[in-house]
C-alpha angles and dihedrals in degrees: 000000000000113000113247116234136176122191124184140181130199096196142287133237149107121339120254125179093242089067089073091046090052095042097109092048093047094048091048091051091051092049092048090052090049091049095051092042093050091053090051089049091053095049099034137006142288092281091056090048098054092044093051095045093050093042089054091053091047090052095047097073087217099100136053093264136079113351093003097049123144120257124245126223091284094049094254130130114234115182132207126189142161140187130193133188116209096206094077102358090254109174137184132175143170131197137192092014115175104162102070138022094219100082097154094058090046088053089053089052089054088053097046106028103038139046090238135090100204133031122181140194117334092005092058090043091052092051090051090051094048091049094050099246116173113265114249112250120230114278112275119256094255090061091048089053092049089049092053091047093052092044091055091049089051092051094048095044136080092237115140101230092208096053111022108064091123092058091046091049093052090062084080132035115263109222109182111169132224147159141201126193144182119204134202092268093055096256118149124206138175137192136180133185134181148163089219128222123345111255091009120165110270107264095026114149125191134185099297100089094038117098111229092021110063098002141023138160131178126165113244092021121052148299118227138183124185137201135182133064103001099206091056094046091049094048091053096039087225100183092049091050091055089051092049092051094048092046088051090058105269116134116248095247092057094040095060091042091053094049092050090048091048092051090050093051097041096049097030088225136121125199090044109106146028126178135194120188140173129200128209092265093055096256112153128221122192126169139154141168090211132103092229122043116169108203146141145168143197132199102211112269094015135095122292114245123199140167137186107193120059094231097052130092121247114254 
């Protein structure tokens, strides 16, 4: 029997002192996502596991996804998410969602209830309303405070608003969430969800809802979820490159490491990408060029293992 594995990430980015102050809360949120995802893996399949793990992180308010999503230039939350099933390459995604906080489950509905692969803006919101998704609550006060702080930094800086969103975004950690899973039947699945960059242009879409960029899953090959600066990940098609390397014979650990190294060299930037991946034998690949890389995994029936900083062991 194939061993059942769930791997998650809660984002990757530049270090800030508050990360250490929030460590306990972040680790607990990762463990809760692993716990809920593992139960879904036991009772269902890999697709159920990644949806449940990501949904839990969206609901936590701790990460830059769902209820805790970053605010755009207008102070609004716009959510992107995707989900992919390796058995038949089924794929669903949504972008610029405002109606509901549960973007990953809405993406699954796009995959299973429509003929489409991607719905955006008002179309995605209308589907969420028709299907009875819970309405997203207003952003919590802490996010409003962060928005005001960033807005003031923008006003007092020399940033060119039209060209420097990456630099603005790096003022705060970017914690996109994602999951990959392998079930007892050998199916691979992946899901990713995000609120995007802080102070992004309304309507901005990054790598998260793009297959081969922020997410990919194919039975017999690999499942991948990415986090970091979405425009860079999308330009390099990071998830697809991991799949190409694994399909060409490279092991999953080396494949994710090479893709991260290539992104770092090509764009001459650190704190831009983190990757988690899982191969058909349950081998796990994790790599990042960031100072912080929230991540964890569980082999069903075994202990949860999580980490916050990129240079620390999972425990």
